[in-house]
N, C-alpha and C positions, 0 to 999 in steps of 0.2 A: 652515423650517417646512413640514411636509407638509400637503397638502390639495388640493382640487379646483382651487383657483385658481393652483397652482404652474405657472409657465410653463416648458415644456421648450424649451431654447434650445441651438443648436449653438454651442459655445464659440468656434469659429473665426469666428463672426460678431461676436464682441466686439471692441471697438476697442482697449482697453488691453492691452498685452502681459502685464500682470499677470493678466489674466483668461483668457488662453489659453496662452501660452508658459510663463510661470512657474508657472501653476496646474498644468500638466502635470508639471513636474519637482519640484514641492513640494506635491503634493496634500494630504498629511496635515497639514503645517504650515499651509497656507492654510485648510484646513477648521477647524483649531484657531483661527486668527485670526478666521475668520468668526463664531465663537461670540461674539466681542466687538466686532468692527469692521465687520461688514456692516450694511446698512440694517435688516435684520431684527433684528439685535442692538440697534441704536440704538433701535428702537421698543420692544423687549422691556425694555431697561434703563430707558427712560422710564416704562414701565408699572410697573416695580418701584418706582421712586421715588414715583410717584403712590400706589401701594398702601401704601407705608410711611407716607405722609402721612395717608391715611385712618385707618390704625391708630393713629397718634399722636393725632389728634383724638379718636377714640373712647376711647383710653386716658385722655386728659385729662378726659373727661366721666365716666369710671368705668364705661363701658358696653361695653368691648371684651370680647367673648366668643370662645370657640374657634370657634363657628359663624360669627361675623362675620369672623374672621381667614381661615377657609377660603373664605368667599364672596369676600372681597377678593382673595385669592391666585388664586382661580379666574377672576375677572374679568380680572385682569392677564394670566394665562396665555392667555386666549381672544383677546386683542387680536391681530388679523391685520393685518400691514403693508398688504396689499391693500385692506382696508377703510379703514384710516387714510388711505391715499393717495387713495382714492375720495372720502372725506369732505373731505380737504384741497382737492380740486378744487372742492368746493362752497364751503368756508369761506375758502379762500385763507390758512389759518393752520395750521401743522403741529401745534402743541401743542393748540390747541382741537379739531382733528380727532381727535387721540389721546384727549382727554378725552371727547368725544362718543361715540366708539366704545366706550371702556371703561365709560362710564356705563350703556350699554345692557345690560351684563352684570352690573351690581350690583343687589341688592335695592333697592327704592324708598326704604326708610328710610336706606340708606347713601349714596345718590347725592348728597345735599347736601354731604357731607364731601369729595367728590372735588375736588382742585385748590384747596381753600379756603385763601385767604390767600397763595397762591403766584403768582408771575409765571412766564412761560414759561421764562426762563433759570434760575430755581431748579431746574426739572426738567431742562432740557437740559444745563446745566453740571455738575450733580451726576451725571447719567447718564453724561456723557462722562468725567468723572474716574473713575467706577467701571469703565467699559469699558477705558480706557487702562491703569488700574492692573491689571486682571485680565489684559489681553493681555500686559503686560510680565511679570507674575509667573507666569502659567500657560503662556506660550508662549516669550517671548523670553529670559527669564532661564534657564530649563532648557536652551534651545539654546546660549546663550552659555557656560553651565557645561560643556557637552560640548566646545565648542571649546577652552575653557580647560584642560580635562582632557587633551585631545590635545596642547596646547602643553606642559603640564607633563610629560607622558610623553616627548615628543620631547626636551625640554630635559634630562631625566634621562638618557635613553638615549644622547644625544650629548654629554654633559657633558665627556667627555675626547677627543672627536673633533677633531683639529687642523684648523683652517681659517685661512686668511689673513684678517686684518681688512682692511676696505676703507673708505677715506674719499675722497670726490670720485671714486669709481669706480676708484681706484688702490690697489695693495697698500700696506698700512700695516704694522702689527706683528701677529704671530700672536694668534689667539684660539682658541676652540673653537666648534663649531657649536652645541652646547648653550647656550653663552653668548649667541650670536646669537639663538637662539630665546627665551632668557630675557627679552630686551628686550620681546617681545610678551606673555610671561607676565605681566610686571609692568604693562605699559601697559593691556592688556585687563583684567587682574585689578582694577586700580584703577577702571576704568570700570564694571565689573560691580558693584562695591561701591556706586558712586554711583547706578547705575540702581536697585539694590535699595532704597536709602535714599529716593531721589526718588519712586519709584513708591509707596512707603508714605505719602508726604506730599502726595499729590494731595488736593484739598479740594472740598467741595460748599457749598451755601448754601440758606437758606430765609429770606431777608431782604427779599423783595418787590421792587417795581418800581424803586426807586432804592437799595435796600440799607439803608434806615433802619428797617425793620420796621414800616412804617406800618400795613399791614393786620393783621398779627399782633397789634399792640398793641391793636387793638379787641377781640380775641377772648380773649387769654390774659394772665395777670398777669406772666409772665416770658417774653417772646419768645425770649431767648437760650437759656433752658433748653429751651424747646419745640424750637428748631432743633437743639440738641445731641441731644435724645431722638430726633427724627426721623432725623437723619443717623446716629446711633448704631445704629438699626435696620438701616442699610445698611452699617455698618462703616467709616464715613468721617468725618473731622473737618470742622469748619466753617472756611471762609475767615476769616482774622483780620479782614479788612476787605473788604467787597464793595460795589460799586455795584449796578447791575442784573446785573452779571456777576461771576463769581469772579475774584479777582486773577489775571491771565494768567501771572504768573511761575511759579506752581506747575507748570503744564504746559510752559511755555517751557523751564524748566530741565531737565525730563525730556527734551524733544525735542532740546535742545542736547547733552545727554550722550549720547543715542542717536546723534546725528550724530558725536560724538567717537568713539564705539565703531565706527561705520561707517568713519571715517577710519583708525582703527588697523588694522582688518581689511583695508582697501584698501592701506595701507602694507605690511603683511605680504605681501599678494598680489603687490605690485610687487616686493618683495625676492625672493620665491620665483620670480617670473617671470624676473628677471635671472639668478638662479643656474641657470636652465635654458637659458641661451644656449649655443650649440654650443661656443663658445670657453671657456666656464666649465664647464657640464655637471656641476654638483655635486649637484643634486637633480633628480628628475623626478616629474611627476604620473603617477598610475596610468593606463595606456593599455589599453583593452579589446581583446580579440582581434579583434573586428569593427570597431573604431573606425577612422575615416578622419581623417587629419590634413590632407590637401589633396586637392582635386578633381582635381589634375593631377600632383602629386608624391607618389607612393605611399610614399616613405621618410619623410615628414614626421611628426614627433611634436611637436605644438605645445603650449605651456603655456596652452591656451585657457581653462581654468577660472580661473586666476589673472588672466588678462586680462579675463575676463568680470566678475569681482568688482570690479576697478578701474573697469570701464565702468559697472557698476551704481552705484557710488559717484559717478561723474561725473554720472550722470543725476539722482541724488537729492540730492546735496550742495547744489545751488543752492536747493532748496526751503526751506532754513533761513532764507533771506531772507524768505520769506512768513511763517514762524513769528514772526520778529521784527517784521515789519510788523503782524501781528495783535496784538502787544502793546499797540498804541494803539487806544483806543476813546474817541470824543469825549464829554465830559461823563459822564453816568452810563452811556450805552451808545449805540452806533450799530450798523448792520448791515453794516459794511464787511468783516467776517470771515465773513459768511454763506455765501459761496461758497468762499473760500480754506480755511476751517476744515474743509470736507467732504473735503478731499484729504489731511488728516493720516493717515488709515488707510493710504493708499498708501505713505507713507514707512515705516511699520511693515512693510508687505509687502515692499517693496524691500530693506529691511535684512535681513529674515528670509531672503530668497532668497540674498543675499550671504553671510550667516553660515552657512547650511546648506551652501552650496557650499564655503566654506572648511573646514567640518568634514569634508567628504568628501575634500578635497585633503589635509588633514593625516592623515587615517586611512590613505590609500593612498600617502603620499609616500615615494619611494625615495631614500635617501641614499647617495651614492657616496663612501665614506670614502677610498678610494684616490685618486680624482680630487681630492678636497679637499687631500690631502697633496701630491699632485703639483703642484697650483696654488700651494700655499704655498711649495714648493721651486723654483718656476719661476725666480725671480730669485736663487737661491742664498742666500747669507748676507747679502745686502743688507738684508733685513728686520730684521737684527740691528744696523743702524747705531745705533739708539737705545740699546740696552744698552752698545754699545761706547763711545758718547759719555758715558753716565751713569757707567760704571765709570772711564773716564779722568778725568772731572771729580772723582770721589771720590778718585782717586789724586793729585789736586792740580794737574791741568792746567787752567788758566783758559781756554785756547783750545780745549778738548776738542771742542766742537761744530764749529769750523772745521776742525780736524784730520780729523775723521771725514767731514765734508762733502766735503773735498778728496779723501779716499780713495775715496768713493763715485763721484766723477766719474772717477777713474782706473780704478776697477773697470769702469765702463760702457764707457770708451773702450778699455781693454786686454783686456776680457773676462776679467778676473781676479776671484778671490774676495777679499773683504775680509780673510778670515783670512790669506791669503797676503801681502797688502800690510801688514797689521799686524805679522806676524812679521818682515817685512823690517827693521823698526826694533826692535832688541832692547830698547831702553829703554821704548818704548811697550808692547811685548808683555809684558815682564816685569811692568810696572805693572798691566796688565790681569789677568795670571795671579794676581798677589798679591791684588788687590782681589776678584776672583771667589771665590777660596778663602776670603778673610777674611769677606766679607759674606754669601755664600750657600752656601759649601761646595762649589761647583760646579767641575768641571774645565773650564777655558776652552776647551781644544782640542775636548773632547767637545761643549761647548755650541755652538760655531760649526759643528760638523759636523751638528747636529740643530736647525735653527731652530725647529722646532715645540715645542721645550721652553720657549721663551720665551713663555709665555701667562699670566703673572701669576696672578691669582686667578680666572681665567675659569671653570674647572670648579667651584670652590667657590661662586662667586656663582650659577652656573646651578642647582646643587643647593639652595642656600639659598632662592632665589626660588621654585623648584618646590615645595619643602616649605611655604613660607609661603603660597603661593596654593592649594595643596591644602587647607590648613587653612581658608582663606577659602571655598573651594568647599564644604567640609563644613558650615561655619556657615550659608551661604546655603541650601544644600539642606535643612538642618534647619529653618530659618525658614520656608521655603516649604512643607515637609511639615506643619508645625504648623497651617497655614491650612486644610488639608483636613479 
């Protein structure tokens, strides 16, 4: 909010790294979040809720005119957080301070309708639901859709790129890199769908001091309908049941799903970080011409962005415990969430910083296909122990697993290929040749010479998931666009 009272402050005097370090690198996104999650936004949204309440009262009496609507909207727009805070210093009550400041901007005949039959949390919880909904739908979801689009692109482009599968940090059987990326296409895609749904289901209330509509029942014949009309003006539904507060689970579920998405992005960052190890070196983050990797080792090219994403997750994941603790409020309400609840916007900001960094990582990620193939072939045809066992079993060998396991030990001790040891026993080899031909049409010798061919349905699955979630992206984009 611009004006003579705006305080000019050196951002490097701020305490939270969100307000200097991460602001610097995410300025546009943080400015977008500020429209919904800053203290200025909190005051502005509360004023909007109060304005809607005045209009609903006037409409009930049949006296709402265009002039009144304009006057109420103007009064809400004029509310200055500096004035509200100055008034709060006098009243020691934040909502009463807001009401007093807003009342000064209303025509005298409209002033009695302000805050009528409302309790403070009717305003605060409704405004918070609106703020968090708008932050998710206008900032977070569009950003996550960009991340998801990059994942779909990468999964498509690398659907056929051979890569060794890894379990427990060891080589398993071959996959494709596109298939590895498709894991995150699916995981993040599902989380995006949940966030879209949960953000639409945040609720408000106008049920009074203990949630039983005591005050409204004195004024209107149908308090439930009045509440619906009031909240309808704001585009939000009513809590199914409320005490003095809105049921906390609406917001809690959203925050838990946001934490889930945060964990998915951190897991992806960790996987990409490991793939950048010198001994693996299958992918690399983009490295700028003037970028420095180490203050003493000029050759270093560190996966610092992926490490930073994981570090952000480590900083913010524990805050989920506070969200869950705030689920409990004694009897109709206590104030044990009055401080902890104010830090919820920081979780949004930390998540946005991580998601944006992941978007940049994916946009510039360099994939070394030759290195992936070399790593896959590092252990020769030992990665084909599984198909050898499967085919032998299909040929009727009950002890096929033990036969192949023994052969792998010999391979390692003698530095021989499994192909060579299998051919040493004509009965085994002929059985393998027959079964390969009969079941897959493959030539066994060519198969063992090219381990990368054993990748099952990896490429198909990568493309299917990419196509499925591209459709999801389009649906959510359309839903978001319809709201503007």
